[in-house]
N, C-alpha and C positions, 0 to 999 in steps of 0.2 A: 739320068742320071747321079749324084754324089749320094753312096750309103754313109754315115758316121754311126748310124744305131743299126744292131743287129742283134739278132733272137734268134737263137738255134732251139726247135723243136726236136731235132734230130742230133743221137752222138757220133754218129759218121761226120756231121755237115760241121759239128765243135773240133773235131778234131783235123776235119781239112781247112775251117777257119786258121787255128793254130800254123799250121803248115807256111800256111799265105803270110802269117807275121800279121795279120788285122786280129790278134784278142781282144789289143785295145776298144775292139770299137765293137766285141760281142757284150751287152748290157744282160741278157739271159738265157739261160741254160737250161736243161732237163734234169731230172733227179738222176740219171744213167750217163751223164754227161762226165767221167770220172777219167781220159784221157786227152791233154798229158794231166797229172795233175795239179796243175792252179787250176785250171777248170770244173773244179770242187767246188772254190770259191766264188763263182761268180755266182748270181743270185737266180733261183730257181724259181721259175713261169712254170712249169710242168711234175706233179708229182704222180706215183701213182697209186691204183687204190689198193691192189696186191702186194705184201710185203713180200716177198719169194724166200729172202732170208730165212724166214721163221716157217717154210711149207714144208709137203715132200713136191716132189714132181705131180704125182697123181692130186694132191690135192691144189697147187697151183692150176693146172689142166682144169680140175673138176671145176673154181671158183671164175678162172676166166671164159667156160660156154656158160657157165650161170648170168654171168654180168652182158654178155652178150644174146643171152637168146633171151635177159629181161628187157634186150634197148637200153641198158647202160653203160655207162662210160668205164673206163679200166681207166683213165687219165683224167685228172682235177687240176684246172687252170690257175695260179693265184692269180690274184685278179690285180692287188697291191702293187707285187715286184711286174707284172706287165704294163701295166700303165705307169712305171716308174722308169724300166726301159726305153718307153714311146720310140716302137721302130721305125726305121729307113725300111729295112727290109725283115723278111719274115724265112724261115727258110722250112721246110714241114719234108711230109714224106707222105709218098699211097705204097706202096709196098707192104706193108703190111698192121692192121689196128690191132695185133696184138704185141706187136716187138715196139712200138712207139706213136707216137701223141700224131694224132690219124685226123682226117678234114674235119671231124666236129671239133677239137678242140682248133682248129685254124680258125674258121666259121664263129663260132666263142670271141677268138680273140679282137677278132675284127669290129663286132659287135662292139667291143670293149674299150674301144682305142677311140679315140676321135681323132686321131689322124689317121687316116689309111695305108699303112703301108702298103712297100712292094711284097708280093708273094711268091719262091722260089721252091719250088714240089720237087725233088730231088726224088725220083724213081727208077732206081738202076736195077734190072732185071740176071745180068752178066755183066762179065769183066771190063769187056767194052766200053758200058754203060757208064761204069762206075766210073771209066778214063774222059769218058767224055761229062762226064758234072765236073769235073777237074775243069775245061776247058769252056764249060757254059758261069759256072762259080766265078771263074777266074778275069771274063768277060763282067758281069755285071759288077764284081768288085775293082774293075779297068787292072786286074792284074793281069794281064794276059801272057806278057814275059815271066813272071813265077811259073803259072798253069805250064807253058811248053818247059821247064825245067823239069817242073814236080811230073810230068805223063814224059818225059824223055826217059827219065829214072827209071819210072814204072816199068813203061817199056824193053827197055834194057832189061831189068829184071826177069821181066814174063819171057820174053826168047830167051833166056839160060833154060828156063824149063822147057820151055817148050822143045827146046833140041837137041833135047837129052833125054829120047825115050828110048829104051830095051827094045829088045824085039817081043821079048813076051809080055803081055801084057797083064796085071793080075784083075781077078773083078773084086769090085771094092764096093762098099758098099757105105755107107754116110747116115748115123743117122741123129734126128735135131733132137727127135723126145723121146725118154726110156718108157716113160710110164703114163698114159700109151704110147709105143711108138707113133714115131713121125718120121717120112723119110725127109733127109736135107733138101731141098727146094732153090730154086732161085742161079746163081753165080755159083753154087757148091761143084753141081753136074758136071758144069766148064770144068772147075779148076781141077777135079780127079782128074781128066778125060788129057790135059795141057800135064799133070803132073807125070802121068804114064799107067795110067788107071783105066780099066771098065768098068764107066759107071754103072751101075746096079738099081734100077727100080725106079728114081726119078727121072728128071729132063731138066736141060739146060731151060732156065726162065719160068717153069711152074713154080705155082704157093704151093709148100710141103706138103704130106696128107696124112691121114691114118694107115696103119698098117699091121698087121698081125704075125703072130711067130713064121705062119705059117708058109707066109708069103715070103717072110727071110729066110727059112729053110729052104724055101723051094730055091730060091734065088743064088744059094750056096755060095756065099764068097770065101773069095781068099784072106780078104783083110777085110775088117769091119772098123771104123773111127766114128765113136762117138762122141758128135758134139749137139751136147742139151743148149738151146737157144738160150746166152744171155748166162751159162754158167761157166769156170774158170775151170780147168785141167782136176785142180783138187778136188771142189766140187762131183763132178764129172762121176770122177773115182767113187766115192764117198756114195753116190746115188750109184755106180756101180755092185758095188759092194755089199749092198741095200738090197738090191731089188731081180739084180742077174745072175751073179755067185753062185747062187743054189738052184739056179733052175734048169730042171734034165734037159729041157728042148733046147736051151740055149748051149746048153754045157754039148750035144751030139751035134752041133754046127763044126766043120771045118776048120774054119780058122781058129775057134777056140782052143781044139785042140793039137791047132800046131800056135797061138800064140799069138797070133796076129791081131786085138786088139788091142785099140790104142785109145785114148783119150787127150782131147786137146784144148786147147782157152778158146771156146767158142766165144766167148764175152767178147775179148779183141780181136781174134783175126777172121772169125766166121761170120758171126751171128750178123752183123750191119755189115752196110754197102758202100765202107769208108775203103781207104788205099791203104789199111793195115790187110785189104785181102789179100794182097797181095805178097808179103809175109807169111801169108797165108798157105798162099798156092808150093811158096818155098818149102815150109812144113809137113806138107804131103807130098811136096817128091824127098823129105829124108826118109817121111813112112813108107813111099810106098816104092821108092828106090833109093835105098837104104844104105847099102856100096859107093853108089855112084854119088850121092851128097853127103855121105857122109861130114865131110868138111866145111859145109855149107850152114854157115852161122846165123841160127834164130834165137831168140831169147827165152834167158833158161825159163824153168818149166814152163812152157806153148804145146809143149804134148809126154805125154806116158806113156809108155807101154805096160799093158793090162795081166800080168802074168798069173 
């Protein structure tokens, strides 16, 4: 099948399409497709019911839970833009119904479109599956050689981190949401282990889940990395200062006492199953093995030590 018109329901897929150099075939994206900058100019076929920029973490969680419990959608389709896009291919996901457009939006799109497109669902839960999605999409796009070039470069960067572990591995806790607390699941535990840490509480491939302060205290992390889903470093630090900075139980943690609390740009490098998670791995290596990877270049503002 020749693919000439693509709609992406998934920001990580949009990023990958640009990496393949086929952005001229991309006729519809989501409100979250903001990288690279030119993706913002593409017609929006998906938008969110929740305006997270104007809500606190707790308000976002409450509104999300209410919508899901009531059987209502978090995302909505722009029917006109979807019909105008007239896609041969729709790329979606089944990893998380909160993070991106899910099966309901795909079903609605198929009902709206007179010509039924091919569907490709990206559903990675670890780094290997993220890499494999590059190969699969390259095959669909008839871009096998470009896919091989991308994958070869990514795997080289992964091996550079994996081959450089210290003898003493610090215990690392990654937190995906602050109020309430959620673990960081899917590919994050594996990334922490590759970067030279012992991952706490969550397991590779598992969904994130709620946890409480007692569970955090009992895990006794050496390093805590805050990566609220969809937040950048600046927003995460703001959340920390308003929610945790004066919390006595939190301040009793050894990681806090030792100034081993870090905020990262989760939206760019951790929340999505994109090829930019490989830079996320490099960011983790700079945090966990700071001396060894002091000169490893990463994006400006991608992480910060919270003192």
